[in-house]
N, C-alpha and C positions, 0 to 999 in steps of 0.2 A: 835482250834489248826491248823486248816488248812490255814486260811487266817488271819494272825495276823495284827496288827495295822501298818499302818493306812489303809489296804486294803478296809474295809467297806467304809471309807469316800472317798477313790480315786474312789471306784466303783459308789459311788453316785454322784460324780461330772461328771463322764464319762456318766452316765445315764442322767443327766441334760444336758450335751453337746449334746448327741443323740437327746433329744427332741428338742434342740434349732437348731440342723443342719437339723432335718426332720420336723420341725414346719409346713411347707407348705403342705407336703404330708399327714401329720395327722390333718390338720386343727386346729393347736394349736396356741393360742395368747400367745406368749412368754412374754407379758407384764403382764399377769394374772396368773402366775404359782404361787401356793401355796404349800409350802413344809409342810407335816404334818407327824407325827409318833408318835408311843407309845414307852415309854422306851428307848431302843437302837435306835429305830426308831426316837424317839424325839431328840436325840443326833445328828443323821444324818439330820434331819430337820434343826436344829439350825446350823449345820455345813454348809449347803447349804446357809443359810441367813448371817452368819456371818463370815465364813472363806474362802469366795470366793477370797481374795486376798492373801491366804496363799500358792498358788501354788500346791494344791492337784490336780488339774486338768491337770498338766504339762504332765502326761503320757497318757492322753487320746487321741483317734483319733483327727485328724485336725478338726477345726470347732470352732465356738463361744460358749461359755458357758453363757446362759443367766443368769441375776440375778433374784432371786425369788422375787414376789411382796409381800409376807408375809409369816410368819412361825407360824403354830399352833403346839406348843410343848406339848405334853402329857407327862408329867413327865419324861423328859429326862435329862441325866447327863450334867450338865453345867461345872463342875470341876472334870477333869478326874483324876488329881492326888489325890484327896480326896477319890475317890472310889477305887483306886488301892494301895494306900499306907498310906492314911491319916485316919482321925477319923471314916469315914465311909467305911472303906476297905471292898471289896466285892471279893471273890475269883473267881467269874464269870467275873468281869471286869478285875482283874489281869490276867486271862487266855488269854485276848485279846492280851497281850504283849508277849506271848510265852516265849521263853528263853532269851530274851533281858536282858542285865546286868542293873543295878540299875540307872546309870547316863544316859544311853541311854533311859530308860524308862521314867524317870522324864522329860528329855527334850522332848521327843515325846509326853507325856501326856499333857505337857504345850502347845505345838503346836495343840493338838486336843481339847483343852478346850475352848468352846465358851466364857466362862467368860473372857477370856484374850483378846477378840477382841471387846470390847464394844466401838463404836464409834458413830458418829453423823449420818453417812450416811447408817444405817441398815434399812432393811424393817421392817414393823410393826410386833411385836412379842407377841403372845398370849401364856402363859403357863397355862395348866390345871394341878393341883397338888393336891393330897391327903394330908392332913395336918399329916396323921398317916402312911405315905409311909415308909415302913422299907427297901425298895430295893433302891430307889433313894431318898435321904432324903429331906424333904420338905424345909430344909434350902437352897439347892442348887437352887430351884426355886426363894426363896426370894431373895438370893445373886445376881441372874442375874438381877432381876427387880429392886433391890435397885441400881445396877450399872447403869442400864438404865435410871433411874430417873435423872441422871446428863446429859442426853443428849436430844435432840430433837426427839428421835425415840418413835413413837406411840406404847406403850406397856402395857400389863395388866397381872396380876397374878390372875387367878381364883382358889381360894381355897376351896378344897371340905372338909367340915368339917367331921372329923372322917374317911375320905377317905383314903384307902390304895394305893397299887400300881395297879391301874386299878380296875376292877371288881366293877365299880361303879353301884348303883342301877338304875332302869329304870328312876325313877324321876330325879336322878342326871344327867343321860345322857341327858334327854329331855332339862334340864337347861343348860347343856354344849354346846349343839348343838345350842340352841337359843342364847347363848353368842358368839359362834363361828360366827353365821350368823350376828348378829349385829356388831361384831368386823370387819369383812370383808367389811360389807356395809359401816361402818364408815370409812374404809380405803379405799373406792372406788372401792373395788373388789367384784363383785357379780356374 
């Protein structure tokens, strides 16, 4: 209720710009930045990789916003309208829009939906999604990767059979991290 949409996305782009502007000071290779996050953080990681031309960094301090080299999306929202007013409506997601009116919410939710930014020039994207996720529907991960199949973007959807919204077993996590390491290595990022 304090920082309504799109504040989290703007903050994320400003943080990336800070990293880019101060890369030399912190010895960061801006060509090897991997955005990763779980749930809402997965949405933010996808936003960094896919919404970079949408202008969400316009209000950030001066500097260059680097492009991320890859995205590891742990069950993040890909279609914001679906979780605020659609079939998979979530009160938690709807609260992100505060007291905005319906038309403004629909328009902004569309601008914040990574699914609306599928192009040929995206970084590699790996999505980890439990097929029984009741918070961010498995269908959202599937929809993103079905859309990406029509591009030249390296992408993969790792389905966790019976998996929910995180809380994966130790064995599942071990398999997930092996998949992440292989995905990043195949993408030339180690």
